[in-house]
C-alpha positions as CSV (number, residue, x, y, z in Angstrom):
1,M,138.1,200.5,-3.9
2,P,134.5,201.3,-4.9
3,A,133.2,199.1,-7.8
4,V,132.5,200.8,-11.1
5,I,129.7,198.3,-11.9
6,D,127.5,196.8,-9.2
7,W,127.7,193.3,-10.5
8,D,125.3,191.8,-7.9
9,L,122.7,194.4,-9.0
10,A,123.4,193.5,-12.6
11,V,122.6,189.9,-12.0
12,A,119.5,190.7,-9.9
13,T,118.2,193.1,-12.5
14,G,118.9,190.6,-15.4
15,V,117.2,187.7,-13.6
16,R,114.2,189.8,-12.7
17,L,113.7,191.2,-16.2
18,V,114.4,188.1,-18.3
19,R,111.4,186.5,-19.9
20,P,110.5,183.0,-18.9
21,G,111.4,180.1,-21.2
22,P,109.1,177.8,-23.0
23,Q,106.8,175.5,-21.1
24,V,108.3,172.0,-20.9
25,S,107.6,169.0,-18.8
26,R,110.2,167.7,-16.4
27,D,110.9,164.7,-18.7
28,E,111.2,167.0,-21.7
29,A,113.7,169.2,-19.9
30,K,115.7,166.3,-18.7
31,N,115.8,164.7,-22.1
32,A,116.9,168.0,-23.8
33,V,119.8,168.4,-21.3
34,T,121.0,164.9,-21.7
35,E,120.8,165.0,-25.5
36,L,122.6,168.4,-25.7
37,R,125.5,167.1,-23.6
38,R,125.8,164.0,-25.8
39,L,125.6,165.9,-29.0
40,S,128.2,168.5,-27.9
41,R,130.7,165.6,-27.6
42,E,129.6,164.1,-30.9
43,A,129.9,167.5,-32.6
44,E,133.5,167.9,-31.4
45,G,134.6,164.8,-33.3
46,H,133.0,166.0,-36.5
47,V,134.6,169.4,-36.2
48,K,138.1,168.2,-35.5
49,E,138.0,165.7,-38.4
50,F,136.7,168.3,-40.8
51,T,138.9,171.2,-39.8
52,G,142.1,169.3,-39.1
53,I,142.7,171.4,-36.0
54,D,144.2,169.4,-33.1
55,S,142.3,170.7,-30.1
56,A,141.9,169.7,-26.4
57,P,140.0,166.5,-25.6
58,P,136.2,167.0,-25.8
59,E,134.2,167.9,-22.7
60,E,130.5,167.9,-22.2
61,A,128.8,171.2,-22.6
62,T,127.5,173.1,-19.6
63,I,123.8,173.4,-20.0
64,V,122.1,176.5,-18.4
65,D,118.8,178.2,-18.3
66,R,118.4,182.0,-18.9
67,P,119.3,183.2,-15.4
68,G,122.3,180.8,-15.5
69,W,123.5,182.4,-18.7
70,I,123.2,185.8,-17.1
71,R,125.2,184.8,-14.1
72,A,127.9,183.2,-16.3
73,N,128.3,186.2,-18.5
74,V,128.6,188.6,-15.5
75,D,131.5,186.4,-14.4
76,G,133.0,186.8,-17.9
77,F,132.4,190.6,-17.9
78,K,134.3,190.9,-14.6
79,V,137.4,189.3,-16.2
80,V,137.2,191.3,-19.4
81,L,136.5,194.7,-17.8
82,E,138.8,194.4,-14.9
83,P,141.5,196.6,-16.5
84,L,139.0,199.4,-17.1
85,T,137.2,199.1,-13.7
86,D,140.6,199.3,-11.9
87,K,141.6,202.4,-13.9
88,V,138.2,204.2,-13.4
89,G,137.8,203.1,-9.8
90,S,141.1,204.5,-8.7
91,S,140.4,208.0,-10.1
92,M,136.7,208.4,-9.3
93,P,135.3,210.0,-6.1
94,G,133.6,207.5,-3.8
95,I,130.2,209.0,-4.0
96,V,130.2,209.3,-7.8
97,S,131.4,205.7,-8.0
98,A,128.8,204.4,-5.6
99,V,125.9,206.1,-7.5
100,G,127.4,205.3,-10.9
101,S,128.0,201.6,-10.1
102,R,124.3,201.1,-9.4
103,I,123.2,202.9,-12.6
104,T,125.6,200.8,-14.7
105,G,124.6,197.7,-12.8
106,V,121.0,198.2,-13.8
107,E,122.0,199.0,-17.4
108,V,124.2,195.9,-17.7
109,G,121.4,193.7,-16.2
110,A,118.9,195.1,-18.7
111,V,121.1,194.3,-21.6
112,L,121.8,190.8,-20.4
113,A,118.1,190.2,-19.9
114,F,117.5,191.1,-23.5
115,L,120.2,188.8,-24.8
116,A,119.5,185.9,-22.4
117,S,116.3,185.0,-24.3
118,R,118.1,185.0,-27.7
119,V,121.5,183.3,-27.2
120,L,121.5,179.6,-28.1
121,G,125.0,178.9,-26.9
122,Q,128.5,180.3,-26.7
123,Y,132.1,179.4,-25.9
124,E,132.9,181.3,-22.8
125,L,136.4,182.4,-23.4
126,F,137.1,184.5,-20.3
127,L,136.4,182.9,-17.0
128,P,137.3,183.7,-13.4
129,P,140.5,182.0,-12.1
130,D,140.1,178.7,-10.3
131,P,140.9,178.4,-6.6
132,D,144.6,177.9,-7.4
133,G,144.6,181.2,-9.4
134,N,144.8,179.5,-12.8
135,A,142.8,180.9,-15.7
136,P,140.5,178.2,-17.3
137,T,140.9,177.8,-21.0
138,G,137.1,178.2,-21.6
139,R,133.8,176.6,-21.4
140,L,131.1,175.6,-23.9
141,T,127.7,176.7,-22.7
142,L,124.3,175.9,-24.3
143,V,121.1,177.7,-23.3
144,A,118.6,174.8,-23.3
145,P,115.3,176.9,-23.1
146,N,116.3,179.0,-26.0
147,I,117.3,176.0,-28.2
148,V,114.0,174.3,-27.4
149,H,112.1,177.6,-28.1
150,A,113.9,178.0,-31.4
151,E,113.3,174.5,-32.7
152,R,109.6,174.7,-31.8
153,E,109.2,178.1,-33.4
154,L,111.0,177.0,-36.6
155,A,109.2,173.6,-36.6
156,V,112.5,171.7,-37.3
157,D,113.7,168.3,-36.2
158,P,114.9,168.7,-32.6
159,R,117.8,166.3,-32.8
160,D,119.1,167.8,-36.1
161,F,118.8,171.4,-34.8
162,R,120.5,170.6,-31.5
163,L,123.5,169.0,-33.3
164,W,123.6,171.9,-35.8
165,V,123.9,174.4,-33.0
166,C,126.5,172.2,-31.3
167,L,128.6,172.1,-34.4
168,H,128.9,175.9,-34.5
169,E,129.8,176.2,-30.8
170,E,132.2,173.3,-30.8
171,T,134.0,174.9,-33.7
172,H,134.8,177.8,-31.3
173,R,136.0,175.4,-28.7
174,V,138.3,173.7,-31.2
175,Q,139.5,177.1,-32.5
176,F,140.5,178.4,-29.0
177,T,141.9,175.2,-27.6
178,G,143.7,174.2,-30.8
179,V,145.2,177.6,-31.4
180,P,146.8,178.5,-28.0
181,W,147.8,182.1,-28.8
182,L,144.3,183.1,-30.0
183,R,142.7,183.7,-26.6
184,E,145.7,185.7,-25.3
185,Y,145.7,187.8,-28.5
186,L,142.1,188.7,-28.2
187,Q,142.4,189.5,-24.5
188,S,145.4,191.7,-25.1
189,Q,143.6,193.6,-27.8
190,M,140.5,194.1,-25.6
191,T,142.6,195.2,-22.6
192,E,144.4,197.8,-24.8
193,F,141.0,198.9,-26.2
194,L,139.7,199.5,-22.6
195,T,142.7,201.1,-21.0
196,I,143.6,203.7,-23.7
197,S,140.3,205.5,-23.0
198,D,140.5,209.2,-22.2
199,L,138.2,209.5,-19.2
200,D,138.2,213.2,-18.4
201,L,134.8,214.8,-17.8
202,S,134.8,216.8,-21.1
203,T,135.4,213.6,-23.1
204,L,132.8,211.7,-21.2
205,L,130.2,214.4,-21.9
206,H,131.1,214.4,-25.6
207,R,130.8,210.6,-25.7
208,M,127.3,210.9,-24.1
209,R,126.2,213.2,-26.9
210,D,127.6,210.7,-29.4
211,V,125.5,207.9,-27.8
212,T,122.4,210.1,-27.9
213,D,123.0,210.7,-31.6
214,A,123.5,207.0,-32.2
215,V,120.2,206.2,-30.5
216,A,118.4,208.8,-32.6
217,D,120.0,207.4,-35.8
218,A,119.0,203.8,-34.9
219,F,115.4,204.8,-34.5
220,K,115.5,206.4,-37.9
221,G,116.8,203.1,-39.4
222,G,120.5,204.0,-39.5
223,D,123.5,201.8,-38.8
224,S,124.8,203.5,-35.7
225,N,125.6,201.5,-32.6
226,I,126.7,202.4,-29.1
227,I,130.1,200.8,-29.4
228,E,131.1,202.8,-32.4
229,A,129.7,206.0,-30.8
230,I,132.0,205.9,-27.7
231,Q,135.3,204.8,-29.3
232,T,138.3,207.1,-29.8
233,P,140.3,207.0,-33.1
234,E,142.9,204.9,-31.3
235,Q,140.3,202.5,-30.1
236,K,138.8,202.2,-33.6
237,T,142.1,200.8,-34.9
238,I,142.1,198.2,-32.2
239,L,138.4,197.4,-32.7
240,D,139.0,196.9,-36.4
241,R,141.5,194.2,-35.5
242,V,139.1,192.6,-33.0
243,T,136.3,192.8,-35.5
244,A,138.4,191.1,-38.1
245,V,139.3,188.1,-35.9
246,M,135.8,187.8,-34.6
247,T,134.4,187.8,-38.1
248,L,136.9,185.1,-38.9
249,V,136.0,182.8,-36.0
250,E,132.2,183.4,-36.3
251,G,132.3,182.8,-40.1
252,H,134.4,179.7,-39.6
253,G,131.8,178.4,-37.2
254,D,129.0,179.0,-39.7
255,Y,131.0,177.5,-42.5
256,V,131.8,174.4,-40.6
257,M,128.3,173.8,-39.3
258,D,126.9,174.0,-42.8
259,A,129.7,172.0,-44.4
260,V,129.6,169.2,-41.9
261,G,125.9,169.4,-41.7
262,P,124.8,167.4,-44.8
263,S,126.6,164.3,-43.6
264,V,125.3,164.3,-40.0
265,V,122.3,166.6,-40.0
266,P,119.9,165.4,-42.7
267,S,117.6,168.4,-42.5
268,V,120.4,171.0,-42.5
269,A,119.1,172.9,-45.6
270,D,115.7,173.3,-44.1
271,I,117.2,174.5,-40.8
272,R,119.5,177.0,-42.4
273,A,116.8,178.5,-44.5
274,K,114.3,178.9,-41.6
275,F,117.0,180.1,-39.2
276,H,118.3,182.8,-41.6
277,H,114.7,184.1,-42.0
278,R,114.3,184.1,-38.2
279,R,117.6,186.1,-37.7
280,A,116.3,188.8,-40.0
281,G,112.9,189.0,-38.2
282,G,111.7,190.6,-35.0
283,S,109.7,193.6,-34.1
284,R,110.9,197.1,-34.9
285,I,111.9,197.8,-31.3
286,D,113.8,194.5,-31.2
287,Q,115.6,195.4,-34.4
288,I,116.5,198.8,-33.0
289,I,117.9,197.3,-29.8
290,R,119.9,194.8,-31.8
291,R,121.3,197.5,-33.9
292,L,122.3,199.7,-31.0
293,L,124.0,196.8,-29.2
294,G,126.0,195.9,-32.3
295,I,124.1,192.6,-32.8
296,E,123.3,193.5,-36.4
297,L,127.1,193.8,-37.0
298,K,127.5,190.3,-35.5
299,M,125.0,189.0,-38.0
300,K,127.0,190.5,-40.9
301,Q,130.1,188.8,-39.4
302,Y,128.6,185.4,-39.8
303,A,127.9,186.0,-43.5
304,E,131.2,187.9,-44.3
305,G,133.4,185.5,-42.4
306,S,131.7,182.4,-43.9
307,T,132.2,183.8,-47.4
308,F,135.9,184.4,-46.6
309,V,136.4,180.9,-45.3
310,K,134.6,179.3,-48.2
311,A,136.5,181.3,-50.8
312,V,139.9,180.4,-49.3
313,V,139.1,176.7,-48.8
314,N,137.7,176.4,-52.4
315,E,140.9,177.8,-53.9
316,A,143.6,176.8,-51.4
317,G,142.1,173.8,-49.5
318,M,141.6,173.3,-45.8
319,A,145.4,173.1,-45.2
320,G,145.9,176.5,-47.0
321,F,143.1,178.1,-45.0
322,N,144.5,176.7,-41.7
323,R,147.6,178.9,-42.3
324,V,145.3,181.6,-40.9
325,W,146.0,180.2,-37.4
326,T,149.8,180.4,-37.6
327,S,150.2,183.7,-35.7
328,P,148.5,187.1,-35.3
329,N,150.4,188.2,-38.4
330,T,148.5,185.7,-40.6
331,L,145.0,186.8,-39.4
332,P,143.1,188.6,-42.0
333,T,142.5,192.3,-41.9
334,R,139.0,193.7,-42.3
335,Q,139.9,194.6,-45.9
336,E,141.1,191.0,-46.5
337,I,137.9,189.6,-45.1
338,S,136.1,191.5,-47.8
339,D,138.6,190.4,-50.5
340,P,140.0,186.9,-49.7
341,H,142.5,187.1,-52.6
342,L,144.3,189.8,-50.7
343,W,144.9,187.5,-47.8
344,M,145.8,184.5,-50.0
345,H,148.3,186.7,-51.9
346,R,149.9,188.0,-48.7
347,V,149.9,184.9,-46.6
348,L,150.1,182.0,-49.1
349,N,152.3,183.9,-51.5
350,S,150.3,182.5,-54.4
351,N,151.0,184.1,-57.7
352,A,148.1,182.1,-59.1
353,L,145.8,184.1,-57.0
354,P,146.4,187.7,-57.8
355,P,144.9,190.1,-55.2
356,H,142.1,192.4,-56.2
357,N,142.7,196.1,-55.8
358,T,146.4,195.6,-55.0
359,Q,147.0,199.3,-54.6
360,N,145.0,199.0,-51.4
361,G,146.6,195.9,-50.1
362,Q,148.6,195.7,-46.9
363,N,151.8,193.9,-46.1
364,G,151.1,192.8,-42.6
365,Q,148.5,192.4,-39.9
366,N,148.4,195.9,-38.4
367,G,151.9,195.8,-37.2
368,T,151.0,193.7,-34.1
369,T,153.7,191.7,-32.3
370,P,152.8,188.1,-31.9
371,P,152.2,187.2,-28.2
372,T,154.0,184.4,-26.5
373,N,152.8,180.9,-27.3
374,N,151.9,179.9,-23.7
375,D,148.2,179.9,-23.7
376,P,134.6,186.7,-27.4
377,N,128.0,185.8,-27.4
378,N,125.9,183.8,-30.4
379,P,123.0,186.1,-30.5
380,E,120.6,185.2,-33.2
């Protein structure tokens, strides 16, 4: 079956286009890698103690350079996009698929090259099966050149900054290894999102016009992005669920890194202030690309999710907040992320916490059926 995306070309394009990392000596590089591995294990203990989530035993982070991050993410894309590539590949003429796969390969490679110089780390949730056919639970990856570049640019304490980054990424590892159904839930939602696409020629042409409009709007300073431009109404419902859970896990990561920070990262206040300013910066072209790729939406997720977690923990305690991990039905909706009292009223049944705007409240989490209990990149 012809490939829908030429993954080898995507890797080659990304590696060719990605900017080189900062200049470091051999000893500096070796010391950075050693310290990041050590701090990733140290961070896991702080996160488990603070959150009360019983996760898998800690493992050292995988440390990569920018090309290594590109290769790892192509492996993840293959896993996530397999349902769609199987569907499209089986219905597309060979010559169209052959040409299209090279075009999309170059496009994917260019996007990865842009992101590879910005991502500090991530918990790789979707990995190829091992030689026995088993799906790995995930892998914590840190991009050493980007961390070194950021700490130099911000003029912050390297050890403190590295531990601060590890706290965020380790929170994701704790989330997904301590809440067994969460990974399966996300993958099922993403598979449904991809496979309900209507792929006839008329629809594809209409989507291309929507993408063109989104690009034009982004250059005018609007909020349009490519993901929203190509989705169907049915996909929007699913994307709302995925957005809500990703806002939760990203916000939880930001909340934990800053809550744990003062006791183990002495300069956390300085780091947070400088990093927040850096996130909002960049050239106009950089900002446009980030908006088109939905990265600006991700930045909002950090803030909105962190505000949700902080509000619930302040009023219901960490044990009350951890009810969020009970099942898909206890995950917050996008509306509840914006108004935490709605979630507390629905899930915690607390009459002491009346929901705001109850006429707009919902009784459940989008009507989803909980999956069986048998076991999504930190751009700045």
